[in-house]
N, C-alpha and C positions, 0 to 999 in steps of 0.2 A: 493509421488505424491501430487501435488497441485490441489485440486478440483477446477473445472472451473465453474463459474456462467454462466448463459445463455448469449449469445452474446449481446442481447439488454441491459441487466443490466450492463455487463462489458463495453460496449460502452458508456453508460451513465456516468459511473464512470470515464472513461478515459476522456470524454468530459469536465466534471466539474473540474476534477483534472488539466487538461491542462489549462482551463480558469483561475483557481486559480494561477497556476504557472506563467502564462503570466501576470496576474495583479500584482503579486509580483515583477516580472521583471520590469514592468512599474513603480512601486514605486521607485525602485532604480534609474532608468533612469530619472524620474522626479526630484529627488533630485540632480542628477548630472547636469541636464540642469539648474535647479534653481540656484545652486551655481555658475556655470560657468557664466551665464548671470549676476548674482549679482556682481561677481568679475569684469567682464568687465565694468559694469556700474559705479562702484565706482572708478576704476582705482587707487587703493591704492597700493603703493609699497609693495613687498613681505615682506621685513623686518618689516615694520610697521604693515602689516596685521597679521603676526604671533604673534605680541604682543597684539592684541586685541582679547577678548573672542569670538566675533561673527565669526571671521575668523578661530579661532582654532576649533570651532564647525564645521564650513564648511569643514575644512581640514579632520577632523575625519570622517565626513559624507561621503566625497568623497572616502576615503580609504575603508570604510566599504561597500559602494555601489559597488565600483570596485571589491572587493573581492567576493561579492555576485554574481555579474554578471558573474564573471569568475568561479563560482561554487567552489571556494576555501573554502567558508563557506556556510553552508546550515542548514536547520532545523528551528524549532520554535525559539530557543534561538537567533540565528543570526538575524532572522526576527524581534524579539523583540528589539534587540540592535539597529537595523536600525531604527525602529519606534521611540525608545526613543530619539536617536540622532536627527532624523528629527523633532520630536515634540519640542525638546529643541531649535532647530534653529528657528522654527516658533514662539515659545513663546518669544524668545529673540527679534525677529523681531517686535513683537507686542509692546514691551516696547520702541522701537525706533520710533514708528509711530508719536508721538507728535512733534518730531523735524525733521521729514522727509518732503520732498517736496510732492506736490500733485501727481507728477508722481511716486515717490517712494512708496507712499501710495497705489496708484492704482496697481503698480506692486506687492506689498505685497498681496493685496486682491485677485488678479488674481491667483497667485501661491498657496496661501493658499487654495483657493476654489478648485483648481485642486487636491491638496494633500489630502483633506478631505476624498473623497471616497476611496482613496488608503490606508488610515489609517485602514479602515475596512478590505481591502483585504490582508493587510500584516499579521495581527495576529488574524483575526476573529472579530465577532461582539462584544464580551465581552470587549477586550482591545480597540477596535475601539470606542465604546461608551465612555469609560473612557478617551481616548485621545482627542476625539472631545469635550467632556464636559470641560476638563481642558483648552484646547485651546480657545474655545468659551468664557468661563468664564474669561480668561485672557484678551481677546480683549474687552469684555464688561466692565471689570474693568478699563482698560486703557481709554476707551471712557468716562466712568463716571468721572474719576479723571481728565482727560484732554479733555473736550468737544471740538469738532471741532468748529473753530471760524468763518468759512465762509460758505455761503450756498453751495458752491461747495463741500467742504470737508464733510459737513453734509450729502449731498446727496450721496457722495461716501461711507461714513461709513454705512449709512442705506442700500444702495444697496449691499455693501460688506457683511454685516451681514445676509441679506436675502439670498444672494447667498450661503453663508456658510451653512445656515440651509437647503436649498434645496439640495445642493450637499451631505451634510451629510446624508440626508434621502435617496438619491439615493444609496449612498454607503452602508448604512445599509440594505436596501431592497435587493440589489443585492447580498451581501454576505450572508444574511439570506437565500435567495433562494438557493444559492450554498451549504450552510451548511446543509440545510434540505435534499437536494437531495443526498449529500454524506452520511448523516446519514441513509437515506432510503436504499442506496446501501449497507452499512455495515450491516444493519439489515437483508436485504434480502439475502446477501451473507452468513451470519451466519446461517440463516434458511436453505439455500440450502446445505451448508456443512453438517449440522446436518442430513438432509434428505438423503445425499449420503452415510453416514457412517453406518456401522452395529452397532446396539445399544449395543450389548454385547461386541464386541471385539474392537470397535473404528477404525477398518480399513474399506476399501470400502465395501459397500453392493453389492448385486447381480446386481441391475439395473445400478448403477454407474460403476461397473466392466465390465458389458457387453458393456456399452458405451465406456469405455476406450479401451477395446479390439477391438471394431469395428474401432475406430479411428486409433489404431496402425496397424490394418490390411490394412486399406485404404492407410495409409501413406507408409507402406512397399511395397505394390503392385505398388503404384504410383512411388516411388523412387527406386524400385528394391533393397530394403535394407533388411537386415535380421530381423527376428522377431521370437522369441520362447516363448512358454508358458510352465509352470509347473503346473500340477494338483497334489495336495497332499491331503492325507486323513490320519487321525489319526487311527492307528491300534487298533482294539478291543475297540473302544471308548464306545460301549454299556456296556462293563464290568466295565468301570470306573464309569458310572452312577449307575449301579446295585450294585457295591460293596461299593462305596464311597459316593453316593448320587449325585443329580443333581447340588448341589452347588459346589462340587468338580469338576464335569464335566465342569461347566462354568468357573471355575478358570483355568482348563487345556486349554480350548479354548482361553481364554484371554492371557495366558502365551505363548501358541503356536503361536498365531498371532503376539505377540510382538517379539518373537524370529525370526519369518520369516521377519518381517519388519527390524529388526536390521541387519540381515545378507544380505538382498537384498539391503538395503540402497537406493541410488539414481539410481541404475541400472534398476529399474522397479517399477511396482505397485503391491501391494498385496491386495487381497480382499477375503472375505468369500463368497463362492459360495452357500453354504447351509449346514446346519448340521455341521459335522466335516470335510467338504471338502473345500479346499482353492485353489485359483488360483493366479498364479504369471505371470504377463505380462512383457516381457523383450524385448523392442524395441532395434534393432541394435545388438542383441546377437544371435550367431549361435547356432545350436543344440548341438555342441560339448561343447561350453562354458556353455550353459544352463544345460547340463548333469553334468558337473563338479560342477556347483553351486548347483544343486539338491543333488549331492553326499555329498557336504560339509554340506548342511542343514540336510541331513539324519544322518550324524555322529554327528553333533551338538545336534540334538534331542535325539539320542539314548545314547549318552555318558554322559548326565547329566539329572537330574530329571526335569520334567516340572510341576510346581506348587506342588513340593514335591512328585511327583509320577513318577515311571519309565515308560516312554512312548516311543513308536517308531512310525514311519510314513512311508508310501509308497509314491513313486513319479512316475509320468508319464510325459515324456517330448515330445514335438512336435514342429515343426517349420513350418512357412508358406511356401506354395508351389506356386510360381508364374507360369504362369501369372494369374491364376484364383484360388482363394481360398476364403473361407468365414468363418464366426465365427463358425458355426455349424460343419463344416468339421475339422477345426483346433482344436477346443475343443474336438471333438469326437475322433480324433487320440490320443490326450494326455490322454483322459479318458480311452481309450482302453489300453494304455500302463500302466496306473495306475492299472487297474485290472489284467494285466499280472503280475505286481509286487505283487499284493495281492495273486494271485493264485500260485505264485512261492514261497510263504512262508512269505511274508510281510517284512517290514524293508528293502526295496530294491528300486533301481532306474531303470526304464525301458524307 
């Protein structure tokens, strides 16, 4: 079973994760638009374009962006590759500024300014700061080595550099806000998962198990679907503690819980109800199938040692009864059958 964080926390995570993914998509689309417009403006024949480095970079960027949008590549590495290629294209464009016309210089600053916040969104604040620093340093270096010669170009370069700084700050603050909230979600989810688990066995604890059972009952009654539960109890567990000590008893509980989880798998949820009593919730499973599973578990436990000790267990099985049933009634019926198995000699399924 996958433990669920509260809806408010889960919704917050989904919101920021969606925002991050949408911004990454915007990065690739920005690169595509930039390269298409640049290619249309230059009107260079394809054969000549492929022989020039700037257009080779553009072609590679277009391919990577298209693959990313099509979700044929994904993950941090592909985002980093896209960022490196896009940054290389912007850096190369900076070196061509001294020989570019005023319109071409203006186009460069516009698209570079738009791209700067997206550099943060693509790979996070760390790589974003590095990318922006390299790009900004390159533009300043070009401006120092080839100062603008006219008042118009001087004003353009000054405005462009100021816009780059402003948009970089916007990108950093936005991504920092997203990262902090994602980090908070991960921390909160980890704490919630720890609170839901039984400290000794690592499976669901009583409170989380009750919540899971209630959800399963509500869903079964609403959808008129099957739902079964198995209540199991280790036979003569007190003797294990008395003869071998509480440390051995804890080992038995951990090993027993692990064996239940392994055999139940994805069919249901396993939790510790209290003491040596465990509950298995089986959504969509009929009583006949649940009884067969309980019998398989009984044989598995009795035919091999648990934590080095010969152990047996008794099992009680019950299924939901529509149209009206509740947690106490369902668990009560399974618990009654468990004690029938106990009173019939133990190591049985009822």
